[in-house]
C-alpha positions, 0 to 999 in steps of 0.5 A: 438287932439295931437296923443302923449301919452307920452313926456318926456324931460331929465328926471332923477332920482339920489340916494344919497348912503352912505357908512359906514364903519362898527362897531368902535371900543372902541377908536373910539367910545370915540373920536366921543363921545368926538367930539360930546360934543365940535365940533358938526359940525365936528362929523357930518362927523366922524359919521360912516365915511359916504361917500356920494355917488350918482347913477343916476338909470336913465339920460337923458331920452327924448322920445315921445310914440304915441297913440295906440303904445306898447313899450318894455323896455329892459336891464339888471337888475338895467339899468333904466326901472323900474325907468322909469315906476315908475316915469311916475306911478307918483311913484317916482318924478324925479330929473331932467326933466317932462314927461307928459302923456296924459289919463288915466294911469294904472300901473302894477308895482308889482304883490301884490300891490293892493292885500290883503293877507287875502282876497278871490279872489273875494274880491281881485277883487274889492279891486285891481280894486278900487286902479286902479280906477275903480268904484264899479259899473264898477268892478261888470259889468265886474266881470265875464270877468275878472275871465274868463280872469284870469281863476281862477274861482276854486280859487275865494274863497281862500285867495289870501295868499295861490295863486301862484305868477302866479296865483295872476299875472293873476288876476292882469293883467286881472283886469288892461286888463278890464279897459278903460285905455290910457296908460298902464304900466307894469313891468316884471310881465307877465315873470313869467305868463305861455306861454298860458296866456302870449298868451292871454295877447299879444292878448289882449294888441294888440287888445286894442292898435289897436282897442282903441288906448291905449298905453302900455310899458312893460318891459321884458327879453324875447327878442322874447316875446317882439319882438311878442308884441312891434311896438318899442323897447328902449334899456337901458344901465346904466340908459340911453336910448341907442336905440330906434328903431322900433320892432325888429331893437334891435335884431341885435345889440350888446348888445340884445344878452345880454338881451336874456341872463338875 
């Protein structure tokens, strides 16, 4: 059995952007109306004066991640980290290249995903667990462990809409942490959690990687936290991976100081 959990080859994601000149005056409006009537093809190029522009959110991303590795994705906002996780989660289709993931994947990309604001915390454990692929019997069996890990026992009967963002993060991560997953993808969620819960998550992630061979890729703007957690760091700049090194190596680069101050 191969030891590779994730393989990406020349992954890229391109978005087509349009810039508009803004509102047209009366003369421009009449000209465009006549053009649409007598020269529809020309009108397409005139309408609101669109100028198509391409933006590569991710480009030429090639790498392999072994089973049990904990990989931190570092970089400024818009550097391509979230785009990569969305492609690996099969939420977004790549424009070029391909990615292969072996095993069960659990994405935690948005704290609100999988939660229904009108339902209680208890009900959302089942809803979120089902969305992530857990069977009802499995959720029932692990319910007490999930709630204890999240530390939200006192709020289970309260609708999620009255919870704080940090409490939602606690519950979301607790559910994901109790799934028998091979690959866990986390996007910045732990950055908003308190220090005590983050330390608990750290221990859970490390133990899962060591004992169960779980692969973890996560986005963080906290370089110190990443250094505690990861065995490997990828630094993104302008949609490209500019450094892929063992844990703590990136902290010595010129760009690491920029990451710390995001």
